[in-house]
N, C-alpha and C positions, 0 to 999 in steps of 0.2 A: 666453502659453504654455499648451498643453493639459496638464492634469493627468491622467497615466495612473494610474488607480485599481487596475486589475487586469491582471496579466501571466499569460497562460495558456501554460504550457510543454509542448510536444509533442515528445518524442524519436521519431525515425523510424528503424526498422531492419526490413527484410523484411516490410513490411505493404502491399504493392501491392494486395492484395485487400480492404483495409479502410480505407486512408487517405482515400479520397474521402468516405465517409460521415462519418468523424471530422471532417474539415475543414469540410464543408458544415454540419454541426450547429453549429459554432462561428461560422463566417464570416457565416451568415445572420442572426445576432443581435448581432454586434459593433457597437460604436459608438466614438466618438472617445476615450472614457475607458478603452478596453480595448486591449491589445496582445497579439499572438500571437507567440511565439518558437518556431520550428520548428528542432529540432536534428537535423541529418542525422548519424547515428552511423555513417558509412561504409557505408551500406546498399548491397549489391551488386545489388539487383533494380531494378525500374522505379519504385519508390516516389517518388523525387525528381522524375522526369520528370512524374509525375502531379501532384505538389505544384506544380511550376512552371506547369503548364497551368491549374490551379485558381486560383492566385494572380493570374494575368493578368486574371481576371474580377472581381477585388476590389481594384483599384488604389487605391481611396480608404481602405483599412483600414491600421491599424498592424500590419504583418506583417514580422517579421525572420527571415531564414534564416541559420543558423550551420552551417558544415560542419566536421566533425572526423573524424579517423581513428577506426576502430571501437575504442571503449574501454568500451562497456557502458552500461547504463541509468543507473547512478549518475553516471558522468562526464558524460553528456548532460544530466541534470537539473542538475548542479552548474554546467555551462557556461551553461545557461539562466538559472539564478539569478544568476550573475555579470553577465549582460548585461540583466537585467530592470530596467525603469524604474518598474514599478508599485509602489504602496504595499502591495498584496496579491498573493499568488502562488497560482495554481491549477495542478495537474498533470493533464494529459489524455493517457492512453495512446493511441497511434495506431491501435489496433484497437478502441477504445471510442468512444462518442459521448455527447453531453449532451442533456438535455431542452431544448425550444425556449424555456423560460422561465428557464433557468439564469442567464444574464447579468443579466436584469432583477431577479430575486430576490436574487442575490448583491450587486449594486450597491446595492439598496435597504437591505439589512442593513448594508452597509459605511457608507452615509450616515447611517442612523438610529442605529446602535448602536456602530459602530467597535470590534468585538470583535477579539481576537487570533486566534481560530480559529473558523471556521464549520463546523458539522457538518450534513450532509444524508444522506439514505438512498440506497443504490444500488438499481438494478434489475438483477438477475442474469439474463443471457441465456445459455441453454444450448440449442444447436441452435435450434429454433423457439419455445422456451418462455421466457416472461418471468415473473420472480418478484420482487415488491417486498419487499425485506428491511428490516424495521424494527429498527434497532440500538438506538435510545433512545426507546421509547414513553413512558417516564415523564418525559422532559425536553423542554421547549420554551421558546424564548426565551433570555434571558441567564442566565448562571451564573458566579459568581466561583469559581475553583478553590481548594479547600483540601484538607487531608489526608483528610477524611471523604468528600467527593464524588469525590475523585481515585480512591480505591480502588474505588468503585462503577463509575466510568467505565472504569477499566482492566479490570475484570472483563467488562464488556459490549462493549468496543471491538474493532473490527477495524482493523488499523493501515495499511490502504491509504492512501497519501497522496492518492490521487485522490478519496477520499470526503470531503474537507474543503478549505477555503480558509484560507490562513495569512497573517498579517501578515508582510511580508518581513523585518522586523527580528528575528524569531525565529530566522532563519538566519544571523545575524551570526557566531556562533561554532559553527555546526553545519552539516556538509555530509553528503551521502550517502556511505557507505563504498564504495570502489572494489573491484570484483571479487567482491562478495558477492551471493548469490541473494536473501536476505531483507533487502534494503536498507531497506525501510520500517520494519520492527519494530526495526531497529538504529538508527533515526534519530528517528522521529516521537515516541515516548514521552518523549524527553528535552526536547521542546519544551513539555511540560505541567508548567510550574512554578507553584507556589502563587501566587495573586494575579492570574493572567491571566484575561481575560474570554472565556468560551466562549459561542457562540450556537448553539442547536439548532433545526433546521427539519425537520419530519417528511416533507416532500415527497421523492419519488424524483427526483433531478435528474441522476443519472449512470448510464448504461447500461454495465454491466461485462460484456464479452463473454468468456466462458470458452472458449478454443480449446485444442486438444490441444498445439499447437506453441508455445504461449506459454512465457515463462521459468518461471513458477511451476508449469506443468503438464508441463514437460519431464521426461524420465525419467533425467536425470543425477543419480542418487541420491548418488553419492560427493561431488559438488560441493555438493549440498544439505546433506549431513551435515557437511562441512567448515565450511560457512557457519553452520550451527546451533551447532556446537561453538564457533565464534568468538563468536557471540552469547551463548551460555551463559557463557563466560568473562568477557564484558563485564558481564553482569548479576550475576554472582557477587560483584562488588565492592560491590553495593548491598544493604542489608539491609531496606529499607522494604517494607511489605506490597504496595504497588502494583507495585513492580518484581518481587517474588516471584511475582505472578500471571503476569507476562510470562516469567519464568524457567521456571515450570512449563509454560507453553504451548510454549516452545522445547524443553524436555526431552521432552514428549509427542510433538512432531513428530519429534524425533531418533529416538525408539524406533519410531515408525510407519514412518519411511523405512528403518530398519535391518531391518524385517520383510521387505523385498524381497531381502535377502541369502539365499544358500543356508544350510542349517542350520548347517554347520560355521563359516561366516563369522559368522553371527548369534551362535552360542555364544561365539566369540572376542570379538566386540564386547561382549557382556554381561560376560565375564570381565575384559576390559580396562577396563570402565567401571563396576566395582562401586560405587565411591564415588558416581558420578552416579546410579546406580540407587537407592542408599540415600537420596540427596538428594531425588530425585523422589518417593519414598514419603513422606518427611517433609513435603514441600510439599503433599501432597494436600489438606490441611485448609484451604489458603488459597482454594480455589475448589470449588464444587459441580460436580464432573466426572461425566460419564456412567459408568454401571456397566461398560460395555464397556472404557472406558479404565482404570478401576480394575482390572479383571481383567488387562489388558495390563501394568499397572505392577506388580501384586503377584504375578502368575504369568506372567512373560514367555515361558517355555518352553512351557507349556500353551497360551498364546494363539497362539504361532507355529504349532503344529500345527492348532489350530482354524482359523486364518486360511488357511493354505496347503494343508491337506489336506481340510478339511471346508467350505471356502469361507465361513467365519464372518465376518460383517460387522457 
């Protein structure tokens, strides 16, 4: 019986202009130890017709297609996790693609080190420009997580699930929350428990395409604010320094998105959340934040006028 070492989960929703590049980048390097799980999240466009045509040319690969009513990214990922046969899980967004050495390098690390989480760097694609982002220059190879290095890692981290590979067993008691915009930061940090083995590779293996119409770039600020408030309330239950870093990050995002309100609504937001504003000021010491963010936190009204009237960035 073939041992599936790696399951790659690809949710599909309104990506007819991107899905071909995504699938070809994976299928061209798959082998018998890798499976691809494509979750159709009720997409209304031609994405799945394109998927079916491409799959016909790769009949020998382990490819599974799951169809569900539109429930969102979290539900699609959870469905993929439930059906995954691999020892390890990778997430690939359907408007992104992977480097042609991704599978070989990931499988080699799995075979040689058997880590719980593998970290690699993303290549950010904006328009026609490519930017290699180095998240952990100081770290390479294996590391056992403890309180000291956890705080350092949490300060440096970006919580996109696609920028790492996970041992499937980490998800036994954790799934992505339904209906939330920032599902990664509400899920992935909880997988970092003391004693797990991390592996860091400096290579840029994942091409992260930033498009205006993606979930994280959409302009539904009210939904984003609701999701951020939900996340803040979750992390308020934890008092450790590493989770305080995440709570500060969520609080900063909350204020940044609220700056898109008109002035009256912004003032009401500040008055309604005085306790949160005080909390974020007290948390400033847990991370070395940019001076512009400090100005925003300590003088939110002044910053509002700078940003909206003087185009301060």
